[in-house]
C-alpha positions as a printed NumPy array, in Angstrom:
array([[ 37.326,  25.309, -18.218],
       [ 34.217,  25.927, -15.694],
       [ 30.431,  25.655, -18.159],
       [ 28.381,  27.867, -16.796],
       [ 25.829,  28.494, -15.121],
       [ 22.114,  28.243, -17.807],
       [ 24.207,  23.868, -18.863],
       [ 25.093,  22.494, -15.601],
       [ 23.288,  18.884, -15.886],
       [ 19.808,  19.481, -13.727],
       [ 18.814,  16.008, -12.316],
       [ 15.306,  15.453, -13.198],
       [ 12.432,  14.746, -10.991],
       [ 12.143,  11.793,  -8.878],
       [  9.107,   9.102, -10.58 ],
       [  6.15 ,   9.134,  -8.665],
       [  5.6  ,   6.542,  -6.157],
       [  3.456,   4.179,  -7.99 ],
       [  1.179,   3.106,  -4.912],
       [ -0.552,   0.078,  -7.139],
       [  2.516,  -1.748,  -7.576],
       [  3.772,  -0.724,  -4.056],
       [  0.137,  -2.205,  -2.099],
       [  0.223,  -4.715,  -4.616],
       [  3.612,  -5.776,  -3.184],
       [  2.932,  -5.012,   0.253],
       [ -0.398,  -7.049,   0.767],
       [  1.384, -10.53 ,  -0.013],
       [  3.43 , -10.319,   3.577],
       [  0.177,  -9.888,   5.516],
       [ -2.286, -12.994,   5.994],
       [ -5.1  , -11.798,   5.033],
       [ -3.636, -11.201,   1.101],
       [ -5.909, -13.219,  -0.852],
       [ -9.119, -12.41 ,   1.039],
       [ -7.663,  -8.494,   0.043],
       [ -6.468,  -8.71 ,  -3.098],
       [ -9.799,  -8.489,  -5.181],
       [-10.109,  -4.509,  -3.53 ],
       [ -6.233,  -3.793,  -4.147],
       [ -8.202,  -0.483,  -6.201],
       [-10.143,   0.89 ,  -2.803],
       [ -6.396,  -0.562,  -0.68 ],
       [ -4.793,   2.16 ,  -2.794],
       [ -6.873,   4.759,  -3.178],
       [ -7.026,   4.516,   0.31 ],
       [ -3.184,   5.015,   1.109],
       [ -2.936,   7.82 ,  -1.064],
       [ -6.099,   9.78 ,   0.415],
       [ -5.072,   8.978,   3.651],
       [ -1.793,  10.814,   5.586],
       [ -1.178,   7.857,   7.903],
       [ -1.022,   5.011,   5.511],
       [  0.535,   7.081,   2.638],
       [  3.398,   7.822,   4.944],
       [  4.395,   4.379,   6.539],
       [  3.59 ,   3.446,   2.527],
       [  6.253,   5.816,   0.842],
       [  8.503,   4.975,   4.278],
       [  8.626,   1.159,   3.07 ],
       [  9.001,   1.725,  -0.412],
       [ 12.34 ,   3.934,   0.25 ],
       [ 13.564,   0.968,   3.522],
       [ 13.561,  -1.42 ,   0.367],
       [ 15.074,   1.054,  -3.018],
       [ 11.201,  -0.006,  -4.252],
       [ 11.59 ,   3.197,  -6.579],
       [ 15.178,   2.114,  -8.194],
       [ 13.403,  -2.071,  -8.683],
       [ 13.363,  -3.419,  -5.317],
       [ 11.084,  -5.769,  -3.947],
       [  9.936,  -5.506,  -0.676],
       [ 10.482,  -7.706,   2.422],
       [  8.769,  -8.464,   5.158],
       [ 11.529,  -6.284,   6.547],
       [ 11.36 ,  -3.253,   5.171],
       [  7.772,  -3.133,   6.682],
       [ 10.147,  -2.147,  10.341],
       [  8.233,   0.143,  12.389],
       [  5.574,   0.322,   9.693],
       [  4.08 ,  -2.826,   9.972],
       [  2.056,  -2.417,  12.962],
       [ -0.194,   0.549,  10.915],
       [ -0.304,  -2.056,   7.767],
       [ -1.557,  -4.686,   9.104],
       [ -4.202,  -2.629,  11.539],
       [ -5.685,  -1.092,   7.988],
       [ -5.16 ,  -4.695,   6.037],
       [ -6.917,  -6.509,   9.108],
       [ -9.567,  -3.623,   9.365],
       [-10.795,  -3.625,   5.908],
       [-11.439,  -7.558,   5.868],
       [-13.488,  -7.252,   8.568],
       [-15.299,  -4.57 ,   6.453],
       [-15.7  ,  -6.861,   3.758],
       [-18.092,  -8.34 ,   1.448],
       [-15.6  , -11.581,   2.138],
       [-15.926, -11.925,   5.551],
       [-19.146, -10.184,   6.201],
       [-20.599, -13.044,   3.875],
       [-19.493, -15.156,   6.581],
       [-21.26 , -14.022,   9.67 ],
       [-23.996, -13.542,   7.644],
       [-24.189, -10.109,   6.993],
       [-23.902,  -9.188,   4.047],
       [-25.818,  -9.181,   1.347],
       [-26.298,  -5.9  ,   3.089],
       [-30.113,  -5.624,   4.146],
       [-30.332,  -9.084,   4.012],
       [-31.973, -11.572,   6.984],
       [-29.446, -13.359,   9.25 ],
       [-29.183, -16.627,   9.374]])
């Protein structure tokens, strides 16, 4: 006996991607991770709002099976590795941690 259409099981919508967990999982794979860890909320905000980065992180999550509990490994970065590294590198060189090492932080301070 075939169940009526209204009794068919409807699959639940996929859980939304937890970008905070995802970015936190990808960050340790990058050279600048220690300096960028304090900026995690800002990194997440940028990844969510930037179409290119958002797509890259979604593809990484898909490759890793991240939403199903998979862990991120360097191989999961795939073709998105250069974009992710460039993003982290850019934020690092614009960060207070780096700028203070070259006498540019705090802003408006006297150069050494």
